[in-house]
All heavy atoms as an XYZ file, in Angstrom:
913
protein
N       0.833     -1.191      0.000
C       0.000      0.000      0.000
C       0.869      1.244      0.000
O       1.979      1.232      0.495
C      -0.874      0.025      1.240
C      -2.223     -0.576      1.044
S      -3.206     -0.508      2.523
C      -2.222     -1.417      3.661
N       0.306      2.278     -0.518
C       1.007      3.541     -0.595
C       1.208      4.127      0.809
O       0.283      4.158      1.616
C       0.187      4.502     -1.453
O       0.744      5.791     -1.406
N       2.419      4.570      1.088
C       2.686      5.237      2.357
C       2.314      6.717      2.265
O       2.008      7.339      3.252
C       4.161      5.094      2.728
C       4.571      3.653      2.974
C       3.804      3.024      4.111
O       3.551      3.643      5.137
N       3.409      1.784      3.943
N       2.372      7.260      1.043
C       2.040      8.659      0.826
C       0.815      8.723     -0.063
O       0.662      7.934     -0.974
C       3.199      9.366      0.167
C       4.477      9.235      0.964
C       5.607      9.842      0.235
N       5.744     11.204      0.751
C       6.577     12.080      0.269
N       7.313     11.795     -0.757
N       6.668     13.283      0.792
N      -0.015      9.684      0.219
C      -1.224      9.837     -0.571
C      -1.518     11.311     -0.773
O      -1.138     12.146      0.050
C      -2.400      9.170      0.138
O      -3.602      9.446     -0.551
N      -2.218     11.580     -1.845
C      -2.658     12.946     -2.118
C      -4.073     13.194     -1.604
O      -4.670     14.215     -1.927
C      -2.596     13.207     -3.628
O      -1.272     13.059     -4.081
N      -4.616     12.254     -0.822
C      -5.956     12.429     -0.274
C      -6.005     13.698      0.562
O      -5.084     13.980      1.339
C      -6.347     11.219      0.584
C      -7.756     11.226      1.167
C      -8.812     11.191      0.060
C      -7.941     10.036      2.109
N      -7.068     14.446      0.401
C      -7.276     15.673      1.173
C      -7.025     15.362      2.652
O      -7.652     14.458      3.214
C      -8.713     16.147      0.954
C      -9.064     17.407      1.707
O      -8.495     17.683      2.776
O      -9.958     18.122      1.222
N      -6.125     16.081      3.312
C      -5.813     15.807      4.722
C      -7.032     15.869      5.642
O      -7.088     15.144      6.637
C      -4.794     16.891      5.090
C      -4.186     17.300      3.787
C      -5.275     17.138      2.760
N      -7.997     16.712      5.323
C      -9.204     16.801      6.152
C     -10.008     15.505      6.059
O     -10.573     15.040      7.055
C     -10.055     17.990      5.728
N     -10.068     14.904      4.880
C     -10.760     13.617      4.712
C      -9.954     12.521      5.383
O     -10.498     11.689      6.116
C     -10.990     13.301      3.215
C     -11.588     11.915      3.039
C     -11.875     14.361      2.579
N      -8.650     12.518      5.156
C      -7.776     11.496      5.748
C      -7.873     11.502      7.277
O      -7.877     10.437      7.906
C      -6.334     11.711      5.299
N      -7.985     12.673      7.861
C      -8.063     12.783      9.322
C      -9.346     12.169      9.868
O      -9.375     11.711     11.017
C      -7.949     14.248      9.746
N     -10.391     12.150      9.074
C     -11.682     11.608      9.525
C     -11.752     10.086      9.437
O     -12.498      9.468     10.183
C     -12.813     12.206      8.694
C     -13.006     13.695      8.924
C     -14.123     14.254      8.095
N     -15.381     13.552      8.356
C     -16.399     13.524      7.510
N     -16.316     14.136      6.352
N     -17.504     12.893      7.816
N     -11.020      9.491      8.497
C     -11.139      8.054      8.242
C     -10.687      7.214      9.433
O      -9.653      7.486     10.040
C     -10.285      7.649      7.037
C     -10.798      8.018      5.669
C      -9.777      7.601      4.618
C     -12.140      7.391      5.388
N     -11.469      6.194      9.728
C     -11.094      5.205     10.744
C     -10.759      3.923      9.998
O     -11.636      3.258      9.451
C     -12.228      4.990     11.737
C     -12.508      6.209     12.568
C     -13.623      5.961     13.545
C     -13.987      7.242     14.258
N     -15.274      7.136     14.938
N      -9.469      3.598      9.958
C      -8.968      2.464      9.192
C      -8.761      1.249     10.083
O      -8.599      1.389     11.282
C      -7.638      2.852      8.543
C      -7.732      4.057      7.634
C      -6.337      4.667      7.425
N      -6.401      5.999      6.861
C      -6.600      7.104      7.559
N      -6.778      7.062      8.858
N      -6.638      8.268      6.955
N      -8.699      0.060      9.451
C      -8.381     -1.147     10.206
C      -6.868     -1.194     10.442
O      -6.130     -0.265     10.076
C      -8.913     -2.407      9.505
C      -8.182     -2.768      8.222
O      -7.140     -2.144      7.888
O      -8.638     -3.698      7.542
N      -6.383     -2.265     11.043
C      -4.963     -2.401     11.387
C      -4.065     -2.357     10.152
O      -2.871     -2.052     10.256
C      -4.737     -3.692     12.164
N      -4.626     -2.649      8.978
C      -3.859     -2.626      7.733
C      -3.998     -1.306      6.973
O      -3.539     -1.196      5.839
C      -4.294     -3.775      6.829
C      -3.996     -5.112      7.461
O      -2.890     -5.354      7.917
N      -4.997     -5.977      7.504
N      -4.670     -0.331      7.587
C      -4.826      0.972      6.954
C      -5.933      1.022      5.919
O      -5.958      1.920      5.075
N      -6.868      0.088      5.996
C      -7.926     -0.031      5.000
C      -9.298      0.271      5.581
O      -9.531      0.081      6.777
C      -7.939     -1.447      4.421
C      -6.659     -1.919      3.749
C      -6.750     -3.400      3.414
C      -6.366     -1.094      2.509
N     -10.194      0.709      4.693
C     -11.609      0.853      5.031
C     -12.417      0.070      4.003
O     -12.048      0.010      2.823
C     -12.083      2.327      5.060
C     -11.417      3.095      6.179
C     -11.875      3.020      3.739
N     -13.504     -0.566      4.434
C     -14.367     -1.236      3.463
C     -15.083     -0.205      2.599
O     -15.461      0.868      3.079
C     -15.352     -2.028      4.326
C     -15.283     -1.419      5.684
C     -13.978     -0.720      5.805
N     -15.258     -0.568      1.333
C     -15.940      0.309      0.381
C     -17.050     -0.488     -0.294
O     -16.790     -1.467     -0.985
C     -14.956      0.838     -0.658
N     -18.274     -0.069     -0.048
C     -19.443     -0.730     -0.627
C     -19.803     -0.029     -1.922
O     -19.939      1.196     -1.951
C     -20.632     -0.673      0.356
C     -20.279     -1.370      1.661
C     -21.888     -1.258     -0.288
C     -21.231     -1.076      2.789
N     -19.955     -0.808     -2.991
C     -20.397     -0.254     -4.274
C     -21.878     -0.560     -4.447
O     -22.319     -1.701     -4.307
C     -19.591     -0.854     -5.424
N     -22.641      0.477     -4.754
C     -24.088      0.385     -4.902
C     -24.487      1.040     -6.228
O     -23.972      2.111     -6.572
C     -24.747      1.127     -3.740
C     -26.252      1.167     -3.761
C     -26.801      1.981     -2.601
O     -26.313      3.054     -2.277
N     -27.832      1.449     -1.967
N     -25.381      0.386     -6.961
C     -25.885      0.982     -8.210
C     -26.643      2.248     -7.858
O     -27.570      2.221     -7.044
C     -26.775     -0.012     -8.958
C     -27.386      0.525    -10.232
C     -26.369      0.887    -11.307
O     -25.334      0.252    -11.454
N     -26.678      1.923    -12.071
N     -26.258      3.359     -8.455
C     -26.772      4.669     -8.039
C     -28.276      4.836     -8.237
O     -28.931      5.503     -7.446
C     -26.026      5.805     -8.754
C     -26.528      6.102    -10.144
C     -27.442      7.133    -10.362
C     -26.135      5.333    -11.234
C     -27.918      7.394    -11.640
C     -26.602      5.596    -12.501
C     -27.497      6.620    -12.708
O     -27.976      6.869    -13.958
N     -28.851      4.236     -9.284
C     -30.255      4.521     -9.578
C     -31.229      3.490     -9.030
O     -32.410      3.775     -8.866
C     -30.476      4.702    -11.088
C     -29.958      3.542    -11.921
O     -29.305      2.625    -11.380
O     -30.200      3.553    -13.140
N     -30.759      2.297     -8.701
C     -31.653      1.253     -8.191
C     -31.425      0.932     -6.719
O     -32.274      0.307     -6.093
C     -31.487     -0.056     -8.985
O     -30.163     -0.573     -8.754
C     -31.737      0.157    -10.463
N     -30.267      1.317     -6.193
C     -29.936      0.984     -4.807
C     -29.379     -0.421     -4.644
O     -29.054     -0.825     -3.528
N     -29.242     -1.164     -5.735
C     -28.720     -2.536     -5.682
C     -27.294     -2.534     -5.126
O     -26.427     -1.808     -5.610
C     -28.741     -3.111     -7.091
C     -28.173     -4.491     -7.241
C     -28.161     -4.940     -8.699
O     -28.037     -4.093     -9.610
O     -28.290     -6.150     -8.901
N     -27.056     -3.345     -4.088
C     -25.713     -3.483     -3.533
C     -24.936     -4.439     -4.429
O     -25.361     -5.573     -4.660
C     -25.750     -3.989     -2.076
C     -24.348     -4.193     -1.543
C     -26.530     -3.016     -1.196
N     -23.802     -3.977     -4.939
C     -23.061     -4.725     -5.942
C     -21.896     -5.523     -5.366
O     -21.723     -6.695     -5.678
C     -22.534     -3.776     -7.015
C     -23.610     -2.980     -7.760
C     -22.974     -1.886     -8.596
C     -24.459     -3.918     -8.601
N     -21.077     -4.893     -4.548
C     -19.873     -5.569     -4.058
C     -19.276     -4.791     -2.896
O     -19.685     -3.673     -2.597
C     -18.823     -5.693     -5.170
C     -18.375     -4.363     -5.746
S     -16.963     -4.482     -6.852
C     -15.616     -4.490     -5.661
N     -18.297     -5.427     -2.275
C     -17.504     -4.786     -1.238
C     -16.042     -4.918     -1.642
O     -15.595     -6.005     -2.030
C     -17.719     -5.471      0.116
C     -16.808     -4.925      1.203
C     -17.611     -4.215      2.264
C     -15.967     -6.008      1.806
N     -15.324     -3.815     -1.582
C     -13.890     -3.814     -1.824
C     -13.211     -3.089     -0.676
O     -13.869     -2.682      0.285
N     -11.918     -2.914     -0.788
C     -11.140     -2.265      0.272
C     -10.367     -1.097     -0.313
O      -9.885     -1.170     -1.446
C     -10.184     -3.260      0.910
C     -10.933     -4.330      1.641
C     -11.363     -5.530      1.129
C     -11.389     -4.290      2.976
N     -12.057     -6.220      2.084
C     -12.080     -5.494      3.235
C     -11.273     -3.352      4.011
C     -12.661     -5.778      4.470
C     -11.845     -3.637      5.239
C     -12.525     -4.844      5.458
N     -10.249     -0.033      0.461
C      -9.519      1.157      0.034
C      -8.577      1.621      1.126
O      -8.926      1.580      2.310
C     -10.479      2.311     -0.266
C     -11.343      2.120     -1.459
S     -12.321      3.614     -1.744
C     -12.947      3.263     -3.374
N      -7.409      2.073      0.699
C      -6.561      2.859      1.576
C      -6.715      4.316      1.141
O      -7.545      4.627      0.270
C      -5.109      2.373      1.547
C      -4.408      2.608      0.214
O      -5.046      3.091     -0.749
O      -3.207      2.307      0.127
N      -5.949      5.212      1.725
C      -6.089      6.631      1.408
C      -5.861      6.900     -0.077
O      -6.583      7.682     -0.698
C      -5.114      7.467      2.237
C      -5.487      7.526      3.709
O      -6.247      6.667      4.192
O      -4.994      8.446      4.390
N      -4.854      6.254     -0.656
C      -4.539      6.511     -2.058
C      -5.632      5.987     -2.985
O      -5.983      6.637     -3.979
C      -3.180      5.908     -2.427
C      -2.772      6.156     -3.858
C      -2.622      7.623     -4.250
O      -2.479      8.503     -3.365
O      -2.653      7.907     -5.468
N      -6.186      4.823     -2.691
C      -7.288      4.295     -3.507
C      -8.488      5.235     -3.452
O      -9.131      5.486     -4.475
C      -7.687      2.898     -3.039
N      -8.770      5.771     -2.269
C      -9.878      6.722     -2.151
C      -9.565      7.996     -2.937
O     -10.420      8.507     -3.670
C     -10.166      7.033     -0.683
C     -11.309      8.007     -0.413
C     -12.618      7.559     -1.058
C     -11.491      8.190      1.101
N      -8.347      8.485     -2.819
C      -7.946      9.671     -3.590
C      -8.115      9.429     -5.092
O      -8.688     10.263     -5.801
C      -6.494     10.036     -3.289
C      -5.924     11.035     -4.244
N      -6.298     12.362     -4.250
C      -5.038     10.884     -5.252
C      -5.655     12.982     -5.229
N      -4.885     12.103     -5.847
N      -7.644      8.285     -5.577
C      -7.751      7.971     -7.004
C      -9.213      7.876     -7.443
O      -9.577      8.315     -8.534
C      -7.025      6.673     -7.313
C      -5.520      6.775     -7.164
C      -4.853      5.450     -7.470
N      -3.433      5.485     -7.185
C      -2.581      4.527     -7.530
N      -3.010      3.454     -8.189
N      -1.301      4.626     -7.235
N     -10.046      7.307     -6.579
C     -11.473      7.201     -6.888
C     -12.113      8.576     -6.985
O     -12.859      8.867     -7.923
C     -12.185      6.354     -5.810
O     -11.641      5.030     -5.832
C     -13.683      6.300     -6.023
N     -11.803      9.437     -6.027
C     -12.391     10.774     -5.988
C     -11.943     11.635     -7.169
O     -12.710     12.446     -7.675
C     -12.022     11.476     -4.675
C     -12.651     10.897     -3.408
C     -11.998     11.513     -2.174
C     -14.153     11.104     -3.394
N     -10.721     11.455     -7.612
C     -10.188     12.326     -8.661
C     -10.382     11.769    -10.068
O     -10.427     12.540    -11.030
C      -8.697     12.635     -8.430
O      -7.957     11.405     -8.365
C      -8.510     13.428     -7.143
N     -10.525     10.456    -10.202
C     -10.636      9.866    -11.545
C     -12.075      9.610    -11.980
O     -12.347      9.490    -13.172
C      -9.863      8.548    -11.610
O     -10.547      7.544    -10.874
N     -12.972      9.457    -10.995
C     -14.345      9.092    -11.327
C     -14.514      7.613    -11.622
O     -15.591      7.179    -12.031
N     -13.482      6.824    -11.415
C     -13.514      5.369    -11.581
C     -13.190      4.732    -10.235
O     -12.275      5.174     -9.532
C     -12.473      4.910    -12.610
C     -12.675      5.422    -14.021
C     -13.474      4.504    -14.918
N     -13.096      3.111    -14.888
C     -12.135      2.559    -15.627
N     -11.419      3.283    -16.455
N     -11.893      1.264    -15.529
N     -13.928      3.696     -9.876
C     -13.703      3.026     -8.590
C     -12.346      2.339     -8.596
O     -12.055      1.513     -9.461
C     -14.804      2.022     -8.327
N     -11.520      2.696     -7.625
C     -10.182      2.133     -7.465
C     -10.097      1.504     -6.084
O     -10.443      2.141     -5.093
C      -9.103      3.218     -7.617
O      -9.259      3.845     -8.895
C      -7.711      2.633     -7.497
N      -9.640      0.273     -6.039
C      -9.577     -0.488     -4.789
C      -8.146     -0.956     -4.535
O      -7.313     -0.958     -5.435
C     -10.492     -1.712     -4.866
C     -11.938     -1.375     -5.115
C     -12.469     -1.417     -6.403
C     -12.771     -0.996     -4.076
C     -13.805     -1.108     -6.646
C     -14.107     -0.684     -4.300
C     -14.615     -0.743     -5.590
O     -15.929     -0.436     -5.818
N      -7.906     -1.404     -3.287
C      -6.653     -2.044     -2.926
C      -6.923     -3.546     -2.869
O      -7.810     -3.998     -2.149
C      -6.138     -1.561     -1.576
C      -4.929     -2.304     -1.133
C      -4.867     -3.256     -0.156
C      -3.604     -2.185     -1.661
N      -3.581     -3.735     -0.047
C      -2.793     -3.094     -0.962
C      -3.022     -1.406     -2.662
C      -1.428     -3.234     -1.232
C      -1.679     -1.546     -2.920
C      -0.896     -2.447     -2.211
N      -6.189     -4.313     -3.654
C      -6.328     -5.768     -3.641
C      -5.492     -6.339     -2.511
O      -4.255     -6.250     -2.535
C      -5.873     -6.367     -4.971
O      -5.830     -7.781     -4.866
N      -6.156     -6.925     -1.528
C      -5.442     -7.509     -0.400
C      -4.669     -8.754     -0.830
O      -3.613     -9.041     -0.284
C      -6.411     -7.851      0.734
C      -7.087     -6.599      1.296
C      -8.097     -6.918      2.365
N      -9.131     -7.792      1.840
C      -9.989     -8.472      2.580
N      -9.936     -8.392      3.893
N     -10.905     -9.232      2.021
N      -5.174     -9.489     -1.808
C      -4.484    -10.712     -2.242
C      -3.292    -10.407     -3.154
O      -2.240    -11.024     -3.027
C      -5.458    -11.657     -2.943
O      -6.036    -11.026     -4.072
N      -3.451     -9.447     -4.056
C      -2.369     -9.124     -4.994
C      -1.458     -8.008     -4.480
O      -0.407     -7.740     -5.061
C      -2.949     -8.727     -6.353
C      -3.669     -9.860     -7.052
C      -4.084     -9.491     -8.477
N      -4.733     -8.204     -8.604
C      -6.046     -8.003     -8.618
N      -6.880     -9.016     -8.515
N      -6.536     -6.783     -8.749
N      -1.899     -7.334     -3.417
C      -1.135     -6.227     -2.841
C      -0.848     -5.134     -3.876
O       0.293     -4.672     -4.038
C       0.178     -6.735     -2.215
C      -0.024     -7.658     -1.031
C      -0.564     -6.916      0.174
O       0.124     -6.075      0.751
N      -1.795     -7.207      0.580
N      -1.929     -4.738     -4.580
C      -1.796     -3.680     -5.569
C      -3.141     -3.004     -5.781
O      -4.183     -3.552     -5.429
C      -1.266     -4.226     -6.894
C      -2.209     -5.195     -7.570
C      -1.623     -5.816     -8.831
O      -0.402     -5.745     -9.050
O      -2.406     -6.388     -9.610
N      -3.082     -1.818     -6.380
C      -4.309     -1.104     -6.719
C      -4.918     -1.715     -7.963
O      -4.206     -2.205     -8.837
C      -4.015      0.381     -6.954
C      -3.526      1.066     -5.710
C      -2.182      1.350     -5.547
C      -4.405      1.396     -4.685
C      -1.717      1.952     -4.385
C      -3.955      1.995     -3.524
C      -2.609      2.266     -3.382
O      -2.164      2.857     -2.219
N      -6.243     -1.689     -8.021
C      -6.932     -2.107     -9.244
C      -8.116     -1.195     -9.479
O      -8.833     -0.828     -8.555
C      -7.327     -3.579     -9.220
C      -8.207     -4.033     -8.093
C      -7.830     -4.300     -6.818
C      -9.622     -4.287     -8.138
N      -8.916     -4.697     -6.074
C     -10.024     -4.707     -6.860
C     -10.583     -4.202     -9.154
C     -11.334     -5.033     -6.555
C     -11.893     -4.524     -8.851
C     -12.249     -4.939     -7.559
N      -8.247     -0.803    -10.724
C      -9.361      0.039    -11.153
C     -10.407     -0.909    -11.717
O     -10.141     -1.656    -12.657
C      -8.918      1.065    -12.217
C     -10.105      1.905    -12.668
C      -7.799      1.944    -11.670
N     -11.586     -0.898    -11.114
C     -12.652     -1.803    -11.536
C     -12.927     -1.628    -13.025
O     -13.215     -0.529    -13.483
C     -13.915     -1.533    -10.714
C     -15.054     -2.471    -10.998
C     -14.738     -3.862    -10.520
C     -15.952     -4.763    -10.689
N     -15.611     -6.150    -10.511
N     -12.793     -2.721    -13.757
C     -13.093     -2.721    -15.176
C     -11.887     -2.625    -16.092
O     -12.023     -2.814    -17.297
N     -10.700     -2.332    -15.559
C      -9.533     -2.198    -16.432
C      -9.226     -3.483    -17.205
O      -8.815     -3.426    -18.351
C      -8.302     -1.759    -15.648
C      -8.162     -0.249    -15.596
O      -9.039      0.462    -16.140
O      -7.174      0.229    -15.010
N      -9.421     -4.629    -16.577
C      -9.163     -5.885    -17.289
C     -10.442     -6.557    -17.775
O     -10.438     -7.186    -18.822
C      -8.369     -6.876    -16.407
O      -9.084     -7.099    -15.199
C      -6.987     -6.333    -16.088
N     -11.538     -6.389    -17.057
C     -12.789     -7.075    -17.410
C     -13.691     -6.256    -18.332
O     -14.567     -6.814    -18.988
C     -13.581     -7.410    -16.142
O     -14.045     -6.214    -15.527
N     -13.519     -4.949    -18.325
C     -14.433     -4.075    -19.047
C     -15.685     -3.744    -18.253
O     -16.525     -2.968    -18.696
N     -15.812     -4.315    -17.053
C     -16.986     -4.088    -16.199
C     -16.722     -2.898    -15.278
O     -16.486     -3.038    -14.090
C     -17.311     -5.349    -15.398
C     -17.638     -6.509    -16.267
N     -17.597     -7.796    -15.810
C     -18.002     -6.601    -17.567
C     -17.936     -8.629    -16.788
N     -18.182     -7.914    -17.861
N     -16.806     -1.731    -15.858
C     -16.414     -0.469    -15.239
C     -17.432     -0.010    -14.200
O     -18.628     -0.198    -14.368
C     -16.274      0.603    -16.348
C     -15.974      1.971    -15.769
C     -15.218      0.184    -17.352
N     -16.908      0.628    -13.152
C     -17.754      1.336    -12.194
C     -17.462      2.820    -12.322
O     -16.403      3.292    -11.925
C     -17.473      0.875    -10.759
C     -17.953     -0.510    -10.474
C     -17.638     -0.973     -9.065
O     -16.827     -0.384     -8.358
N     -18.273     -2.055     -8.659
N     -18.413      3.551    -12.902
C     -18.295      5.005    -13.004
C     -18.915      5.603    -11.738
O     -20.094      5.409    -11.477
C     -18.990      5.515    -14.258
C     -18.281      5.083    -15.523
C     -18.904      5.708    -16.771
N     -18.239      5.216    -17.956
C     -18.627      4.145    -18.650
N     -19.685      3.454    -18.280
N     -17.953      3.767    -19.718
N     -18.125      6.309    -11.001
C     -18.535      6.813     -9.689
C     -19.432      8.031     -9.841
O     -19.088      9.001    -10.514
C     -17.300      7.147     -8.837
C     -17.715      7.721     -7.487
C     -16.440      5.901     -8.646
N     -20.598      7.955     -9.207
C     -21.557      9.074     -9.194
C     -21.454      9.880     -7.898
O     -21.615     11.086     -7.909
C     -22.980      8.537     -9.353
C     -23.220      7.751    -10.629
C     -23.252      8.636    -11.860
N     -24.309      9.610    -11.798
C     -25.382      9.626    -12.575
N     -25.522      8.726    -13.512
N     -26.295     10.542    -12.424
N     -21.227      9.181     -6.770
C     -21.048      9.879     -5.494
C     -20.253      8.993     -4.546
O     -20.210      7.769     -4.711
C     -22.400     10.254     -4.863
O     -23.074      9.102     -4.412
N     -19.622      9.648     -3.574
C     -18.845      8.947     -2.552
C     -19.232      9.556     -1.211
O     -19.268     10.783     -1.065
C     -17.323      9.104     -2.778
C     -16.536      8.410     -1.672
C     -16.916      8.569     -4.146
N     -19.531      8.695     -0.230
C     -19.916      9.174      1.102
C     -19.261      8.309      2.169
O     -19.003      7.123      1.948
C     -21.433      9.137      1.263
N     -19.020      8.910      3.309
C     -18.567      8.171      4.489
C     -19.775      7.893      5.365
O     -20.690      8.721      5.444
C     -17.562      8.999      5.297
C     -16.204      9.250      4.667
C     -15.383     10.172      5.562
C     -15.475      7.947      4.437
N     -19.757      6.759      6.050
C     -20.834      6.509      7.011
C     -20.606      7.373      8.251
O     -19.600      8.081      8.358
C     -20.942      5.013      7.341
C     -19.867      4.513      8.289
O     -18.778      5.125      8.371
O     -20.113      3.497      8.955
N     -21.531      7.313      9.194
C     -21.512      8.198     10.360
C     -20.282      8.006     11.244
O     -19.889      8.935     11.951
C     -22.787      8.025     11.177
S     -23.028      6.346     11.784
N     -19.670      6.824     11.204
C     -18.468      6.564     12.003
C     -17.188      6.792     11.214
O     -16.094      6.630     11.754
C     -18.471      5.124     12.519
C     -19.595      4.864     13.494
O     -19.888      5.754     14.312
O     -20.182      3.769     13.432
N     -17.298      7.109      9.931
C     -16.160      7.323      9.022
C     -15.276      6.084      8.916
O     -14.077      6.189      8.708
C     -15.356      8.554      9.438
N     -15.920      4.901      9.051
C     -15.140      3.667      8.916
C     -15.596      2.809      7.741
O     -15.131      1.676      7.577
C     -15.143      2.860     10.210
C     -16.518      2.377     10.630
O     -17.522      2.645      9.926
O     -16.603      1.722     11.683
N     -16.479      3.345      6.911
C     -16.941      2.668      5.703
C     -17.239      3.722      4.640
O     -17.791      4.774      4.947
C     -18.213      1.834      5.978
O     -17.955      0.918      7.039
C     -18.646      1.062      4.748
N     -16.869      3.389      3.407
C     -17.121      4.273      2.272
C     -18.255      3.672      1.444
O     -18.295      2.456      1.220
C     -15.853      4.402      1.402
C     -16.118      5.230      0.158
C     -14.707      4.993      2.202
N     -19.167      4.514      1.012
C     -20.234      4.096      0.107
C     -20.011      4.760     -1.234
O     -19.987      5.991     -1.337
C     -21.607      4.486      0.654
C     -22.789      4.186     -0.272
C     -22.949      2.681     -0.511
C     -24.071      4.776      0.294
N     -19.823      3.940     -2.262
C     -19.692      4.434     -3.626
C     -21.001      4.187     -4.339
O     -21.455      3.047     -4.420
C     -18.599      3.683     -4.386
C     -17.206      3.628     -3.796
C     -16.322      2.757     -4.663
C     -16.629      5.010     -3.668
N     -21.624      5.220     -4.835
C     -22.759      5.039     -5.718
C     -22.198      5.127     -7.129
O     -21.545      6.122     -7.482
C     -23.846      6.054     -5.441
C     -24.503      5.779     -4.103
C     -25.837      6.451     -3.965
O     -26.027      7.573     -4.417
N     -26.768      5.770     -3.341
N     -22.408      4.055     -7.883
C     -21.752      3.908     -9.177
C     -22.764      3.585    -10.266
O     -23.876      3.140     -9.988
C     -20.685      2.789     -9.140
C     -19.634      3.074     -8.067
C     -21.302      1.416     -8.921
N     -22.330      3.801    -11.490
C     -23.046      3.292    -12.646
C     -22.236      2.093    -13.108
O     -21.143      2.248    -13.671
C     -23.150      4.360    -13.729
C     -24.057      3.933    -14.871
O     -24.731      2.889    -14.763
O     -24.083      4.655    -15.880
N     -22.723      0.899    -12.807
C     -22.024     -0.349    -13.094
C     -22.275     -0.758    -14.536
O     -23.414     -0.861    -14.975
C     -22.510     -1.456    -12.146
C     -21.904     -2.810    -12.389
C     -20.439     -2.859    -12.021
O     -20.043     -2.426    -10.957
N     -19.624     -3.386    -12.912
N     -21.206     -1.019    -15.269
C     -21.286     -1.552    -16.621
C     -20.937     -3.033    -16.539
O     -19.835     -3.398    -16.155
C     -20.306     -0.825    -17.568
C     -20.323     -1.464    -18.945
C     -20.640      0.657    -17.633
N     -21.898     -3.900    -16.858
C     -21.648     -5.345    -16.786
C     -21.666     -5.857    -15.361
O     -22.268     -5.274    -14.464
N     -20.977     -6.960    -15.156
C     -20.954     -7.647    -13.866
C     -20.072     -6.908    -12.868
O     -19.012     -6.414    -13.220
C     -20.446     -9.069    -14.048
N     -20.501     -6.880    -11.618
C     -19.670     -6.308    -10.556
C     -18.818     -7.382     -9.894
O     -17.738     -7.105     -9.394
C     -20.543     -5.629     -9.508
N     -19.307     -8.615     -9.884
C     -18.625     -9.695     -9.173
C     -17.603    -10.382    -10.078
O     -17.826    -10.546    -11.274
C     -19.645    -10.716     -8.673
S     -18.908    -11.931     -7.551
N     -16.505    -10.820     -9.478
C     -15.466    -11.524    -10.240
C     -15.961    -12.867    -10.795
O     -15.340    -13.430    -11.694
C     -14.213    -11.734     -9.384
C     -14.406    -12.707     -8.270
N     -15.021    -12.359     -7.084
C     -14.100    -13.996     -8.174
C     -15.064    -13.425     -6.305
N     -14.512    -14.427     -6.933
N     -17.101    -13.343    -10.296
C     -17.668    -14.602    -10.803
C     -18.444    -14.395    -12.102
O     -18.895    -15.364    -12.710
C     -18.622    -15.228     -9.772
O     -19.732    -14.337     -9.580
C     -17.919    -15.493     -8.445
N     -18.640    -13.126    -12.471
C     -19.403    -12.816    -13.673
C     -20.853    -12.458    -13.401
O     -21.607    -12.155    -14.318
N     -21.245    -12.494    -12.132
C     -22.606    -12.121    -11.746
C     -22.724    -10.606    -11.608
O     -21.750     -9.909    -11.356
C     -22.989    -12.781    -10.418
C     -23.012    -14.294    -10.465
C     -24.068    -14.852    -11.406
O     -25.160    -14.259    -11.500
O     -23.781    -15.868    -12.064
N     -23.928    -10.109    -11.752
C     -24.190     -8.676    -11.628
C     -23.772     -8.160    -10.250
O     -23.187     -7.094    -10.113
C     -25.684     -8.412    -11.858
C     -26.152     -7.027    -11.520
C     -25.821     -6.030    -12.577
N     -26.330     -4.710    -12.174
C     -25.901     -3.604    -12.689
N     -25.002     -3.605    -13.628
N     -26.384     -2.449    -12.290
N     -24.097     -8.913     -9.202
C     -23.776     -8.526     -7.832
C     -23.095     -9.687     -7.122
O     -23.339    -10.850     -7.453
C     -25.045     -8.091     -7.062
O     -24.717     -7.895     -5.676
C     -26.156     -9.095     -7.162
N     -22.290     -9.375     -6.151
C     -21.621    -10.407     -5.356
C     -22.561    -11.001     -4.302
O     -22.186    -11.938     -3.608
C     -20.397     -9.817     -4.659
S     -19.074     -9.355     -5.781
N     -23.777    -10.478     -4.191
C     -24.678    -10.882     -3.116
C     -25.872    -11.700     -3.589
O     -26.881    -11.773     -2.899
C     -25.138     -9.646     -2.335
C     -24.011     -8.973     -1.614
C     -23.390     -7.865     -2.164
C     -23.544     -9.460     -0.411
C     -22.332     -7.240     -1.519
C     -22.493     -8.859      0.248
C     -21.885     -7.739     -0.310
N     -25.784    -12.331     -4.750
C     -26.878    -13.157     -5.268
C     -26.778    -14.629     -4.898
O     -27.777    -15.304     -4.737
C     -26.928    -13.081     -6.802
C     -27.706    -11.882     -7.293
O     -28.382    -11.234     -6.479
O     -27.625    -11.599     -8.494
N     -25.575    -15.146     -4.786
C     -25.352    -16.591     -4.772
C     -25.713    -17.284     -3.459
O     -26.097    -18.444     -3.477
C     -23.901    -16.894     -5.119
N     -25.585    -16.619     -2.341
C     -25.702    -17.320     -1.056
C     -26.614    -16.561     -0.101
O     -26.182    -16.076      0.935
C     -24.308    -17.494     -0.457
C     -24.254    -18.596      0.586
O     -25.247    -19.332      0.744
O     -23.210    -18.714      1.251
N     -27.895    -16.465     -0.455
C     -28.875    -15.768      0.388
C     -29.155    -16.623      1.621
O     -29.555    -17.774      1.505
C     -30.168    -15.485     -0.405
C     -31.216    -14.856      0.503
C     -29.871    -14.606     -1.601
N     -28.886    -16.071      2.785
C     -29.079    -16.812      4.035
C     -30.498    -16.689      4.568
O     -30.964    -17.571      5.276
C     -28.091    -16.310      5.093
C     -26.603    -16.437      4.710
C     -25.733    -15.860      5.817
C     -26.246    -17.878      4.416
N     -31.177    -15.593      4.243
C     -32.534    -15.384      4.707
C     -33.240    -14.450      3.742
O     -32.669    -13.446      3.315
C     -32.562    -14.767      6.104
C     -33.922    -14.381      6.675
C     -34.766    -15.630      6.940
C     -33.763    -13.576      7.934
N     -34.455    -14.765      3.381
C     -35.254    -13.888      2.544
C     -36.705    -13.986      3.010
O     -37.285    -15.068      3.011
C     -35.154    -14.296      1.073
O     -35.958    -13.458      0.280
N     -37.282    -12.873      3.392
C     -38.679    -12.850      3.863
C     -39.527    -12.041      2.902
O     -40.101    -11.032      3.263
C     -38.752    -12.272      5.264
C     -38.102    -13.168      6.295
C     -38.470    -12.730      7.684
N     -38.016    -13.702      8.641
C     -37.191    -13.448      9.635
N     -36.735    -12.232      9.823
N     -36.831    -14.393     10.473
N     -39.608    -12.472      1.689
C     -40.399    -11.764      0.682
C     -41.871    -12.021      0.865
O     -42.348    -13.007      1.258
C     -39.982    -12.184     -0.719
C     -38.602    -11.677     -1.054
O     -38.163    -10.686     -0.423
O     -37.953    -12.262     -1.931
């Protein structure tokens, strides 16, 4: 992970990170409210997301930044970014092109529903 970041210091001061310097980032389809996926961000990933308009995450397994859609074409165009009330989670409202999940599904939350009271 990047030791230096261009993230606005006022935003950086508010973030509550885990022991690895990361915050969870939930991606949600901006117009339907559909929850698409969860990724992880450090300060630099958040800075890149805010300045590029493309969702950028920190890959814990590969130990590198990845811009959603660069290899798959399944781009997340960022419409808004918000912190939750505790500043320990980021909510990205995105316009998802194609699948959000690495399995090829639209959302990462379709496959294993534990409870549904429809």
